[in-house]
Structures are given as C-alpha cells and as structure tokens.
N, C-alpha and C positions, 0 to 999 in steps of 0.2 A: 539101207541103200540101195538093195535093187530095183527099186522104186525110181528113186530117183539117177540112179544113173540109165533105165528105160525111159523118163523123160529127156533128158540128155540126148539121148541117142538119139532119139524122135526129133527132136528142134535141131540138132544141128545138122539133119539131111536135109529139114524144109528151108532150112533159114535162108534162101534167095528166095524163093517160092509163097511167104507171106509177107505180110504187115502184122504178122504179131501171133501169139498163143494164146486160148483159151483150156488152162489145164480145171477140170470141176472136181471141186471133195479135194484140191492138196492144195497146198499145205494141212495139216487138221490140228500142230498142235506144234507152240512158237519151236521147238526143238527141230522141228521139219522146215518151217519158213528160213531158219538160221542157216542148216544146213544145205539148203537151196540157193538162197544169197549166196555163202560162202562156193558153191562147187559152179551156178549155174548166173548166178547176178540177180540183183534185183530186179522184182516185177512193176512196170511202170503205174500198174492200175490191179486194184483188188477188188470185186465184186465184192459183198457181203448180201447174200440175199436177206431180209429182214422181217422177219413175222414171230407174231405171237406162241407163246406156249399153245395156247388152246388149239390155234390152226396147225403145227407142227404136229400136237397131238390127234387133232380128225384126219389129217392125211395121212400119216403115218398108222392109224386104223385101217382108214377105208383102203392103204394097201395092201396091207396085211391079211384084208379080205379076200382082194382079188387073186392074191398068190397063194392063197390057204395056211400064210404062214400062224405062227401057235402066240404071237403077241398079245397080249392083253393092254390093259388099261396101264396096269401098274409096272407091267415091264416096261410101257410105253415110255411110261415116266421119267423112268429107269434112266431110259437112252436119251431123252430130252434133255434131263439134268447134267449128264453124262457130258453128252455135246455142251452146252454152257463152261462145265467143266475144264472145258477143253479151247475153246475158240473163243470165250472170252478176252485171254491174255493176247489173245491171235490175235484181232480185231481191236485191241488197244497197242497192240506193235505196229500196226500198219495204220492205224487213226492217228498215231503219233509221227507215223511217217509222211503222212499227208497220203497213203496212194491209195484208201479205203475208198468206196465207194459205196453206201452202202441202197439197198434197191430194195421199196417198198413190194414185198413177196407175199399180199396178203391176198390179193387179186385170184382170179383166176389162171389156169396156165398162160395163157393167151396173152393175157393183159400183163404177164409176170414176165413174158416172151420178151413183148414190144417194150417194156419200160429197160430191160437189158440193151436192147438193141439200142434204144435212143440215148442210154449210158456209153457206150461204148463206141456209138457215133460222135458223140459229142467230147468224147475222149479224140479219136482222132483226127477233129477238123483243127 
C-alpha cells in the first residue's frame, strides 16, 4: 500500500509535465497490478524484458560478484524460480488485455536499452 501511494503521489505531481511514466519493477505480482488499476488506472503499455533463465542466472551471478553478495548458483536458481512463479500470472494477465510487449533482453545492456526505446517510441506514435 505504501509503495502504491508513493507512486500515485509522484505521478499526480508530474501529470502535466510528461507523456507518461516508466515504472521499473512494479507490479511484481498479480494482486499488485489489480490494486494499481483500482487506485490509479490501467497502464497503456507493459514491458516485459524477456530472456532465458540461463541469461538471468549469469547476470545475477555477475552482479553478485561485483556487489560482494553471497548468493551462489543454488540461491540464484531459487530466486529465478520465485520470479517465474510470481511473474507468469502477471504476464498472462497483461497479455490477455493486450497491454504487454515483450522485449528481447538476451543482448547487451546497450542492445536491450535500444529495443526498449524502439518499443516505447513505436507506442507513442
């Protein structure tokens, strides 16, 4: 509830100054999406960065090395499984409403960023 109220306040304060909002990492579960829609409204576009579990695992392990996080391969696999359990119903929900756009996230950070920009630009036209 607190996150949603903070999002709502930030969005309302910028309503006249923007074409839209990019909210990273939210909602994470279907109940969050339903609450967002009831309190704020339906999103016009939902981006899903789509990559394999292997890519996710290698990226998480690299990030963990640079942050000195103690996650290992087993912990990383558990985090990925947990992500799939939470996100699959959310992805199906937005697919059914035709608001979901999957972005190929297998490439480099720069490639993925360009794909996101292309997707958003195409949506805004």
